[in-house]
Jmol script that loads the backbone (N, CA, C; Angstrom):
load data "model"
ATOM      1  N   MET A   1       4.703  95.410  79.583  1.00  0.00           N
ATOM      2  CA  MET A   1       5.514  95.706  78.427  1.00  0.00           C
ATOM      3  C   MET A   1       6.659  94.711  78.374  1.00  0.00           C
ATOM      4  N   LYS A   2       6.979  94.293  77.181  1.00  0.00           N
ATOM      5  CA  LYS A   2       8.123  93.406  76.985  1.00  0.00           C
ATOM      6  C   LYS A   2       9.202  94.148  76.202  1.00  0.00           C
ATOM      7  N   ILE A   3      10.429  93.885  76.589  1.00  0.00           N
ATOM      8  CA  ILE A   3      11.585  94.366  75.837  1.00  0.00           C
ATOM      9  C   ILE A   3      12.277  93.122  75.301  1.00  0.00           C
ATOM     10  N   ILE A   4      12.497  93.101  74.000  1.00  0.00           N
ATOM     11  CA  ILE A   4      13.191  91.987  73.349  1.00  0.00           C
ATOM     12  C   ILE A   4      14.571  92.490  72.956  1.00  0.00           C
ATOM     13  N   VAL A   5      15.599  91.763  73.386  1.00  0.00           N
ATOM     14  CA  VAL A   5      16.968  92.159  73.081  1.00  0.00           C
ATOM     15  C   VAL A   5      17.576  91.098  72.169  1.00  0.00           C
ATOM     16  N   LEU A   6      18.027  91.521  71.004  1.00  0.00           N
ATOM     17  CA  LEU A   6      18.658  90.640  70.031  1.00  0.00           C
ATOM     18  C   LEU A   6      20.130  91.015  69.939  1.00  0.00           C
ATOM     19  N   PHE A   7      21.013  90.016  70.021  1.00  0.00           N
ATOM     20  CA  PHE A   7      22.434  90.343  69.918  1.00  0.00           C
ATOM     21  C   PHE A   7      23.276  89.137  69.557  1.00  0.00           C
ATOM     22  N   ASN A   8      24.443  89.460  69.039  1.00  0.00           N
ATOM     23  CA  ASN A   8      25.502  88.493  68.804  1.00  0.00           C
ATOM     24  C   ASN A   8      26.616  88.794  69.789  1.00  0.00           C
ATOM     25  N   LEU A   9      27.457  87.822  70.013  1.00  0.00           N
ATOM     26  CA  LEU A   9      28.619  88.044  70.862  1.00  0.00           C
ATOM     27  C   LEU A   9      29.694  88.775  70.069  1.00  0.00           C
ATOM     28  N   LYS A  10      30.480  89.562  70.776  1.00  0.00           N
ATOM     29  CA  LYS A  10      31.590  90.254  70.138  1.00  0.00           C
ATOM     30  C   LYS A  10      32.626  89.230  69.673  1.00  0.00           C
ATOM     31  N   PRO A  11      33.379  89.561  68.641  1.00  0.00           N
ATOM     32  CA  PRO A  11      34.448  88.654  68.211  1.00  0.00           C
ATOM     33  C   PRO A  11      35.392  88.349  69.368  1.00  0.00           C
ATOM     34  N   GLY A  12      35.745  87.083  69.489  1.00  0.00           N
ATOM     35  CA  GLY A  12      36.660  86.653  70.537  1.00  0.00           C
ATOM     36  C   GLY A  12      36.007  86.287  71.849  1.00  0.00           C
ATOM     37  N   VAL A  13      34.703  86.566  72.009  1.00  0.00           N
ATOM     38  CA  VAL A  13      33.996  86.213  73.234  1.00  0.00           C
ATOM     39  C   VAL A  13      33.483  84.777  73.107  1.00  0.00           C
ATOM     40  N   SER A  14      33.765  83.960  74.093  1.00  0.00           N
ATOM     41  CA  SER A  14      33.298  82.573  74.023  1.00  0.00           C
ATOM     42  C   SER A  14      31.861  82.469  74.540  1.00  0.00           C
ATOM     43  N   ALA A  15      31.097  81.627  73.885  1.00  0.00           N
ATOM     44  CA  ALA A  15      29.716  81.396  74.314  1.00  0.00           C
ATOM     45  C   ALA A  15      29.683  80.833  75.728  1.00  0.00           C
ATOM     46  N   GLN A  16      30.626  79.967  76.065  1.00  0.00           N
ATOM     47  CA  GLN A  16      30.655  79.361  77.390  1.00  0.00           C
ATOM     48  C   GLN A  16      30.875  80.426  78.472  1.00  0.00           C
ATOM     49  N   GLU A  17      31.776  81.366  78.214  1.00  0.00           N
ATOM     50  CA  GLU A  17      32.045  82.429  79.186  1.00  0.00           C
ATOM     51  C   GLU A  17      30.811  83.315  79.346  1.00  0.00           C
ATOM     52  N   TYR A  18      30.208  83.721  78.222  1.00  0.00           N
ATOM     53  CA  TYR A  18      29.020  84.570  78.304  1.00  0.00           C
ATOM     54  C   TYR A  18      27.886  83.850  79.037  1.00  0.00           C
ATOM     55  N   GLU A  19      27.611  82.607  78.678  1.00  0.00           N
ATOM     56  CA  GLU A  19      26.493  81.886  79.272  1.00  0.00           C
ATOM     57  C   GLU A  19      26.704  81.651  80.763  1.00  0.00           C
ATOM     58  N   ALA A  20      27.925  81.376  81.177  1.00  0.00           N
ATOM     59  CA  ALA A  20      28.210  81.210  82.614  1.00  0.00           C
ATOM     60  C   ALA A  20      27.951  82.524  83.350  1.00  0.00           C
ATOM     61  N   TRP A  21      28.398  83.636  82.772  1.00  0.00           N
ATOM     62  CA  TRP A  21      28.151  84.946  83.385  1.00  0.00           C
ATOM     63  C   TRP A  21      26.655  85.248  83.429  1.00  0.00           C
ATOM     64  N   ALA A  22      25.951  84.981  82.335  1.00  0.00           N
ATOM     65  CA  ALA A  22      24.509  85.256  82.276  1.00  0.00           C
ATOM     66  C   ALA A  22      23.770  84.482  83.367  1.00  0.00           C
ATOM     67  N   ARG A  23      24.109  83.197  83.534  1.00  0.00           N
ATOM     68  CA  ARG A  23      23.437  82.383  84.554  1.00  0.00           C
ATOM     69  C   ARG A  23      23.745  82.859  85.975  1.00  0.00           C
ATOM     70  N   GLU A  24      24.988  83.282  86.185  1.00  0.00           N
ATOM     71  CA  GLU A  24      25.402  83.644  87.544  1.00  0.00           C
ATOM     72  C   GLU A  24      25.048  85.078  87.933  1.00  0.00           C
ATOM     73  N   PHE A  25      25.091  86.005  86.972  1.00  0.00           N
ATOM     74  CA  PHE A  25      24.922  87.417  87.315  1.00  0.00           C
ATOM     75  C   PHE A  25      23.748  88.100  86.608  1.00  0.00           C
ATOM     76  N   ASP A  26      23.666  87.965  85.297  1.00  0.00           N
ATOM     77  CA  ASP A  26      22.681  88.721  84.522  1.00  0.00           C
ATOM     78  C   ASP A  26      21.246  88.292  84.826  1.00  0.00           C
ATOM     79  N   ILE A  27      20.978  87.012  84.735  1.00  0.00           N
ATOM     80  CA  ILE A  27      19.612  86.521  84.950  1.00  0.00           C
ATOM     81  C   ILE A  27      19.146  86.778  86.385  1.00  0.00           C
ATOM     82  N   PRO A  28      19.919  86.398  87.411  1.00  0.00           N
ATOM     83  CA  PRO A  28      19.447  86.691  88.768  1.00  0.00           C
ATOM     84  C   PRO A  28      19.395  88.197  89.049  1.00  0.00           C
ATOM     85  N   GLY A  29      20.339  88.960  88.495  1.00  0.00           N
ATOM     86  CA  GLY A  29      20.342  90.400  88.733  1.00  0.00           C
ATOM     87  C   GLY A  29      19.113  91.085  88.178  1.00  0.00           C
ATOM     88  N   ALA A  30      18.777  90.779  86.925  1.00  0.00           N
ATOM     89  CA  ALA A  30      17.596  91.398  86.309  1.00  0.00           C
ATOM     90  C   ALA A  30      16.315  90.908  86.973  1.00  0.00           C
ATOM     91  N   ASN A  31      16.247  89.619  87.281  1.00  0.00           N
ATOM     92  CA  ASN A  31      15.046  89.091  87.932  1.00  0.00           C
ATOM     93  C   ASN A  31      14.889  89.609  89.359  1.00  0.00           C
ATOM     94  N   GLY A  32      15.945  90.153  89.941  1.00  0.00           N
ATOM     95  CA  GLY A  32      15.873  90.722  91.275  1.00  0.00           C
ATOM     96  C   GLY A  32      15.345  92.153  91.312  1.00  0.00           C
ATOM     97  N   LEU A  33      15.175  92.762  90.148  1.00  0.00           N
ATOM     98  CA  LEU A  33      14.650  94.126  90.099  1.00  0.00           C
ATOM     99  C   LEU A  33      13.141  94.110  90.317  1.00  0.00           C
ATOM    100  N   ASP A  34      12.647  95.059  91.091  1.00  0.00           N
ATOM    101  CA  ASP A  34      11.206  95.139  91.358  1.00  0.00           C
ATOM    102  C   ASP A  34      10.394  95.386  90.099  1.00  0.00           C
ATOM    103  N   SER A  35      10.961  96.095  89.138  1.00  0.00           N
ATOM    104  CA  SER A  35      10.233  96.440  87.911  1.00  0.00           C
ATOM    105  C   SER A  35      10.226  95.317  86.881  1.00  0.00           C
ATOM    106  N   VAL A  36      10.947  94.238  87.140  1.00  0.00           N
ATOM    107  CA  VAL A  36      11.027  93.118  86.193  1.00  0.00           C
ATOM    108  C   VAL A  36      10.157  91.971  86.687  1.00  0.00           C
ATOM    109  N   GLU A  37       9.162  91.631  85.884  1.00  0.00           N
ATOM    110  CA  GLU A  37       8.303  90.487  86.210  1.00  0.00           C
ATOM    111  C   GLU A  37       8.961  89.177  85.806  1.00  0.00           C
ATOM    112  N   SER A  38       9.721  89.216  84.705  1.00  0.00           N
ATOM    113  CA  SER A  38      10.389  88.013  84.219  1.00  0.00           C
ATOM    114  C   SER A  38      11.519  88.418  83.280  1.00  0.00           C
ATOM    115  N   PHE A  39      12.647  87.713  83.386  1.00  0.00           N
ATOM    116  CA  PHE A  39      13.769  87.930  82.476  1.00  0.00           C
ATOM    117  C   PHE A  39      14.358  86.581  82.133  1.00  0.00           C
ATOM    118  N   THR A  40      14.443  86.287  80.851  1.00  0.00           N
ATOM    119  CA  THR A  40      15.042  85.033  80.390  1.00  0.00           C
ATOM    120  C   THR A  40      15.998  85.330  79.245  1.00  0.00           C
ATOM    121  N   VAL A  41      17.007  84.473  79.111  1.00  0.00           N
ATOM    122  CA  VAL A  41      17.976  84.561  78.029  1.00  0.00           C
ATOM    123  C   VAL A  41      17.887  83.267  77.239  1.00  0.00           C
ATOM    124  N   HIS A  42      17.867  83.398  75.917  1.00  0.00           N
ATOM    125  CA  HIS A  42      17.712  82.240  75.037  1.00  0.00           C
ATOM    126  C   HIS A  42      18.828  82.217  74.006  1.00  0.00           C
ATOM    127  N   ARG A  43      19.425  81.045  73.808  1.00  0.00           N
ATOM    128  CA  ARG A  43      20.406  80.840  72.751  1.00  0.00           C
ATOM    129  C   ARG A  43      19.631  80.500  71.481  1.00  0.00           C
ATOM    130  N   ALA A  44      19.874  81.237  70.412  1.00  0.00           N
ATOM    131  CA  ALA A  44      19.207  80.949  69.140  1.00  0.00           C
ATOM    132  C   ALA A  44      19.824  79.696  68.525  1.00  0.00           C
ATOM    133  N   THR A  45      18.969  78.828  68.006  1.00  0.00           N
ATOM    134  CA  THR A  45      19.452  77.564  67.444  1.00  0.00           C
ATOM    135  C   THR A  45      19.198  77.421  65.956  1.00  0.00           C
ATOM    136  N   GLY A  46      18.511  78.369  65.341  1.00  0.00           N
ATOM    137  CA  GLY A  46      18.258  78.302  63.909  1.00  0.00           C
ATOM    138  C   GLY A  46      16.974  79.019  63.546  1.00  0.00           C
ATOM    139  N   LEU A  47      16.592  78.893  62.292  1.00  0.00           N
ATOM    140  CA  LEU A  47      15.365  79.488  61.787  1.00  0.00           C
ATOM    141  C   LEU A  47      14.356  78.384  61.493  1.00  0.00           C
ATOM    142  N   PHE A  48      13.154  78.564  61.939  1.00  0.00           N
ATOM    143  CA  PHE A  48      12.091  77.580  61.744  1.00  0.00           C
ATOM    144  C   PHE A  48      11.896  77.294  60.258  1.00  0.00           C
ATOM    145  N   GLY A  49      11.831  76.010  59.913  1.00  0.00           N
ATOM    146  CA  GLY A  49      11.595  75.590  58.541  1.00  0.00           C
ATOM    147  C   GLY A  49      12.788  75.740  57.623  1.00  0.00           C
ATOM    148  N   SER A  50      13.978  75.914  58.200  1.00  0.00           N
ATOM    149  CA  SER A  50      15.165  76.153  57.381  1.00  0.00           C
ATOM    150  C   SER A  50      16.391  75.577  58.075  1.00  0.00           C
ATOM    151  N   ASP A  51      17.414  75.321  57.312  1.00  0.00           N
ATOM    152  CA  ASP A  51      18.704  74.924  57.879  1.00  0.00           C
ATOM    153  C   ASP A  51      19.597  76.134  58.117  1.00  0.00           C
ATOM    154  N   ALA A  52      19.102  77.311  57.790  1.00  0.00           N
ATOM    155  CA  ALA A  52      19.889  78.533  57.932  1.00  0.00           C
ATOM    156  C   ALA A  52      20.099  78.871  59.407  1.00  0.00           C
ATOM    157  N   PRO A  53      21.244  79.446  59.718  1.00  0.00           N
ATOM    158  CA  PRO A  53      21.483  79.876  61.103  1.00  0.00           C
ATOM    159  C   PRO A  53      20.671  81.132  61.419  1.00  0.00           C
ATOM    160  N   SER A  54      20.436  81.338  62.693  1.00  0.00           N
ATOM    161  CA  SER A  54      19.768  82.553  63.140  1.00  0.00           C
ATOM    162  C   SER A  54      20.673  83.755  62.875  1.00  0.00           C
ATOM    163  N   PRO A  55      20.095  84.904  62.553  1.00  0.00           N
ATOM    164  CA  PRO A  55      20.933  86.097  62.395  1.00  0.00           C
ATOM    165  C   PRO A  55      21.465  86.621  63.733  1.00  0.00           C
ATOM    166  N   TYR A  56      20.911  86.119  64.847  1.00  0.00           N
ATOM    167  CA  TYR A  56      21.355  86.527  66.179  1.00  0.00           C
ATOM    168  C   TYR A  56      21.730  85.299  66.989  1.00  0.00           C
ATOM    169  N   ASP A  57      22.744  85.474  67.851  1.00  0.00           N
ATOM    170  CA  ASP A  57      23.178  84.388  68.732  1.00  0.00           C
ATOM    171  C   ASP A  57      22.242  84.209  69.921  1.00  0.00           C
ATOM    172  N   TYR A  58      21.746  85.339  70.463  1.00  0.00           N
ATOM    173  CA  TYR A  58      20.970  85.299  71.701  1.00  0.00           C
ATOM    174  C   TYR A  58      19.778  86.234  71.631  1.00  0.00           C
ATOM    175  N   ILE A  59      18.756  85.882  72.390  1.00  0.00           N
ATOM    176  CA  ILE A  59      17.559  86.697  72.547  1.00  0.00           C
ATOM    177  C   ILE A  59      17.268  86.787  74.036  1.00  0.00           C
ATOM    178  N   GLU A  60      17.086  88.010  74.525  1.00  0.00           N
ATOM    179  CA  GLU A  60      16.658  88.214  75.904  1.00  0.00           C
ATOM    180  C   GLU A  60      15.220  88.702  75.885  1.00  0.00           C
ATOM    181  N   LEU A  61      14.421  88.206  76.819  1.00  0.00           N
ATOM    182  CA  LEU A  61      13.032  88.626  76.956  1.00  0.00           C
ATOM    183  C   LEU A  61      12.838  89.216  78.346  1.00  0.00           C
ATOM    184  N   LEU A  62      12.550  90.495  78.382  1.00  0.00           N
ATOM    185  CA  LEU A  62      12.299  91.211  79.637  1.00  0.00           C
ATOM    186  C   LEU A  62      10.827  91.568  79.696  1.00  0.00           C
ATOM    187  N   ASP A  63      10.155  91.146  80.728  1.00  0.00           N
ATOM    188  CA  ASP A  63       8.762  91.531  80.957  1.00  0.00           C
ATOM    189  C   ASP A  63       8.797  92.496  82.134  1.00  0.00           C
ATOM    190  N   ILE A  64       8.507  93.782  81.852  1.00  0.00           N
ATOM    191  CA  ILE A  64       8.620  94.800  82.892  1.00  0.00           C
ATOM    192  C   ILE A  64       7.254  95.375  83.249  1.00  0.00           C
ATOM    193  N   THR A  65       7.174  95.925  84.454  1.00  0.00           N
ATOM    194  CA  THR A  65       5.906  96.497  84.928  1.00  0.00           C
ATOM    195  C   THR A  65       5.633  97.831  84.256  1.00  0.00           C
ATOM    196  N   GLU A  66       6.610  98.725  84.298  1.00  0.00           N
ATOM    197  CA  GLU A  66       6.501 100.054  83.687  1.00  0.00           C
ATOM    198  C   GLU A  66       7.895 100.532  83.317  1.00  0.00           C
ATOM    199  N   MET A  67       7.986 101.392  82.313  1.00  0.00           N
ATOM    200  CA  MET A  67       9.287 101.845  81.823  1.00  0.00           C
ATOM    201  C   MET A  67      10.034 102.713  82.836  1.00  0.00           C
ATOM    202  N   ASP A  68       9.385 103.710  83.433  1.00  0.00           N
ATOM    203  CA  ASP A  68      10.099 104.632  84.323  1.00  0.00           C
ATOM    204  C   ASP A  68      10.756 103.933  85.511  1.00  0.00           C
ATOM    205  N   PRO A  69      10.038 103.068  86.238  1.00  0.00           N
ATOM    206  CA  PRO A  69      10.706 102.352  87.336  1.00  0.00           C
ATOM    207  C   PRO A  69      11.844 101.453  86.844  1.00  0.00           C
ATOM    208  N   PHE A  70      11.670 100.835  85.679  1.00  0.00           N
ATOM    209  CA  PHE A  70      12.713  99.981  85.121  1.00  0.00           C
ATOM    210  C   PHE A  70      13.970 100.801  84.815  1.00  0.00           C
ATOM    211  N   VAL A  71      13.794 101.937  84.149  1.00  0.00           N
ATOM    212  CA  VAL A  71      14.941 102.793  83.818  1.00  0.00           C
ATOM    213  C   VAL A  71      15.648 103.250  85.093  1.00  0.00           C
ATOM    214  N   ALA A  72      14.881 103.599  86.105  1.00  0.00           N
ATOM    215  CA  ALA A  72      15.478 104.024  87.380  1.00  0.00           C
ATOM    216  C   ALA A  72      16.317 102.901  87.989  1.00  0.00           C
ATOM    217  N   GLU A  73      15.805 101.683  87.968  1.00  0.00           N
ATOM    218  CA  GLU A  73      16.532 100.561  88.575  1.00  0.00           C
ATOM    219  C   GLU A  73      17.788 100.192  87.791  1.00  0.00           C
ATOM    220  N   VAL A  74      17.701 100.158  86.470  1.00  0.00           N
ATOM    221  CA  VAL A  74      18.889  99.781  85.693  1.00  0.00           C
ATOM    222  C   VAL A  74      19.920 100.905  85.651  1.00  0.00           C
ATOM    223  N   SER A  75      19.499 102.119  85.982  1.00  0.00           N
ATOM    224  CA  SER A  75      20.422 103.250  86.032  1.00  0.00           C
ATOM    225  C   SER A  75      21.161 103.340  87.364  1.00  0.00           C
ATOM    226  N   ALA A  76      20.689 102.621  88.350  1.00  0.00           N
ATOM    227  CA  ALA A  76      21.320 102.652  89.674  1.00  0.00           C
ATOM    228  C   ALA A  76      22.719 102.045  89.609  1.00  0.00           C
ATOM    229  N   GLU A  77      23.597 102.565  90.449  1.00  0.00           N
ATOM    230  CA  GLU A  77      24.987 102.121  90.458  1.00  0.00           C
ATOM    231  C   GLU A  77      25.122 100.608  90.638  1.00  0.00           C
ATOM    232  N   ALA A  78      24.284 100.022  91.478  1.00  0.00           N
ATOM    233  CA  ALA A  78      24.366  98.582  91.748  1.00  0.00           C
ATOM    234  C   ALA A  78      24.148  97.759  90.484  1.00  0.00           C
ATOM    235  N   PHE A  79      23.258  98.205  89.599  1.00  0.00           N
ATOM    236  CA  PHE A  79      22.986  97.432  88.388  1.00  0.00           C
ATOM    237  C   PHE A  79      23.940  97.795  87.251  1.00  0.00           C
ATOM    238  N   GLN A  80      24.574  98.942  87.332  1.00  0.00           N
ATOM    239  CA  GLN A  80      25.452  99.375  86.255  1.00  0.00           C
ATOM    240  C   GLN A  80      26.645  98.440  86.043  1.00  0.00           C
ATOM    241  N   ALA A  81      27.090  97.752  87.081  1.00  0.00           N
ATOM    242  CA  ALA A  81      28.186  96.789  86.920  1.00  0.00           C
ATOM    243  C   ALA A  81      27.747  95.639  86.027  1.00  0.00           C
ATOM    244  N   ILE A  82      26.508  95.199  86.170  1.00  0.00           N
ATOM    245  CA  ILE A  82      25.978  94.136  85.308  1.00  0.00           C
ATOM    246  C   ILE A  82      25.853  94.651  83.885  1.00  0.00           C
ATOM    247  N   ALA A  83      25.328  95.866  83.731  1.00  0.00           N
ATOM    248  CA  ALA A  83      25.164  96.441  82.395  1.00  0.00           C
ATOM    249  C   ALA A  83      26.514  96.621  81.698  1.00  0.00           C
ATOM    250  N   ALA A  84      27.523  97.040  82.436  1.00  0.00           N
ATOM    251  CA  ALA A  84      28.848  97.236  81.851  1.00  0.00           C
ATOM    252  C   ALA A  84      29.438  95.912  81.390  1.00  0.00           C
ATOM    253  N   ARG A  85      29.249  94.878  82.181  1.00  0.00           N
ATOM    254  CA  ARG A  85      29.779  93.554  81.793  1.00  0.00           C
ATOM    255  C   ARG A  85      29.037  93.022  80.574  1.00  0.00           C
ATOM    256  N   PHE A  86      27.711  93.237  80.512  1.00  0.00           N
ATOM    257  CA  PHE A  86      26.938  92.841  79.330  1.00  0.00           C
ATOM    258  C   PHE A  86      27.518  93.511  78.086  1.00  0.00           C
ATOM    259  N   ALA A  87      27.888  94.771  78.195  1.00  0.00           N
ATOM    260  CA  ALA A  87      28.458  95.506  77.060  1.00  0.00           C
ATOM    261  C   ALA A  87      29.791  94.899  76.617  1.00  0.00           C
ATOM    262  N   ASP A  88      30.505  94.246  77.528  1.00  0.00           N
ATOM    263  CA  ASP A  88      31.748  93.561  77.158  1.00  0.00           C
ATOM    264  C   ASP A  88      31.475  92.346  76.279  1.00  0.00           C
ATOM    265  N   PHE A  89      30.310  91.737  76.436  1.00  0.00           N
ATOM    266  CA  PHE A  89      29.964  90.516  75.696  1.00  0.00           C
ATOM    267  C   PHE A  89      29.197  90.795  74.403  1.00  0.00           C
ATOM    268  N   ALA A  90      28.212  91.680  74.462  1.00  0.00           N
ATOM    269  CA  ALA A  90      27.237  91.846  73.382  1.00  0.00           C
ATOM    270  C   ALA A  90      27.704  92.850  72.332  1.00  0.00           C
ATOM    271  N   ASP A  91      27.594  92.457  71.078  1.00  0.00           N
ATOM    272  CA  ASP A  91      27.979  93.287  69.949  1.00  0.00           C
ATOM    273  C   ASP A  91      26.747  93.999  69.395  1.00  0.00           C
ATOM    274  N   ASN A  92      26.622  95.283  69.691  1.00  0.00           N
ATOM    275  CA  ASN A  92      25.516  96.102  69.180  1.00  0.00           C
ATOM    276  C   ASN A  92      24.136  95.496  69.456  1.00  0.00           C
ATOM    277  N   PRO A  93      23.793  95.286  70.728  1.00  0.00           N
ATOM    278  CA  PRO A  93      22.480  94.705  71.036  1.00  0.00           C
ATOM    279  C   PRO A  93      21.343  95.639  70.614  1.00  0.00           C
ATOM    280  N   GLN A  94      20.259  95.034  70.136  1.00  0.00           N
ATOM    281  CA  GLN A  94      19.075  95.775  69.707  1.00  0.00           C
ATOM    282  C   GLN A  94      17.989  95.586  70.759  1.00  0.00           C
ATOM    283  N   PHE A  95      17.559  96.671  71.394  1.00  0.00           N
ATOM    284  CA  PHE A  95      16.535  96.642  72.439  1.00  0.00           C
ATOM    285  C   PHE A  95      15.215  97.061  71.793  1.00  0.00           C
ATOM    286  N   ILE A  96      14.313  96.116  71.616  1.00  0.00           N
ATOM    287  CA  ILE A  96      13.042  96.368  70.923  1.00  0.00           C
ATOM    288  C   ILE A  96      11.941  96.482  71.963  1.00  0.00           C
ATOM    289  N   LEU A  97      11.274  97.627  71.986  1.00  0.00           N
ATOM    290  CA  LEU A  97      10.155  97.853  72.907  1.00  0.00           C
ATOM    291  C   LEU A  97       8.877  97.332  72.263  1.00  0.00           C
ATOM    292  N   THR A  98       8.053  96.657  73.053  1.00  0.00           N
ATOM    293  CA  THR A  98       6.810  96.091  72.518  1.00  0.00           C
ATOM    294  C   THR A  98       5.643  96.397  73.438  1.00  0.00           C
ATOM    295  N   GLU A  99       4.457  96.241  72.903  1.00  0.00           N
ATOM    296  CA  GLU A  99       3.235  96.262  73.712  1.00  0.00           C
ATOM    297  C   GLU A  99       2.293  95.225  73.137  1.00  0.00           C
ATOM    298  N   ALA A 100       1.536  94.599  74.014  1.00  0.00           N
ATOM    299  CA  ALA A 100       0.594  93.545  73.601  1.00  0.00           C
ATOM    300  C   ALA A 100      -0.585  94.174  72.842  1.00  0.00           C
ATOM    301  N   LEU A 101      -1.102  93.433  71.890  1.00  0.00           N
ATOM    302  CA  LEU A 101      -2.268  93.887  71.143  1.00  0.00           C
ATOM    303  C   LEU A 101      -3.527  93.580  71.913  1.00  0.00           C
TER     304      LEU A 101
END
end "model"
wireframe off; spacefill off
backbone 0.3
color backbone group
């Protein structure tokens, strides 16, 4: 299962600060979970075939083994510090659950 997270940064949050934190804490932290097969963060650069900006600043792609183990791991106190810091950066993130066809 993949979880796609779409979000913009909160007003006043610098992209440089968020990206440094993501590289140092968020990406290694999520990739260190047993239930996560892969976690990547992507900066949106535009819309294909257009000069228009993306409606979102960032996209996260989480490839997880199963939902229940993932929820248990992200609910643990050790991971909650990462989740709380993410909430300081992300403005109303949208967590989209998917399944392959």
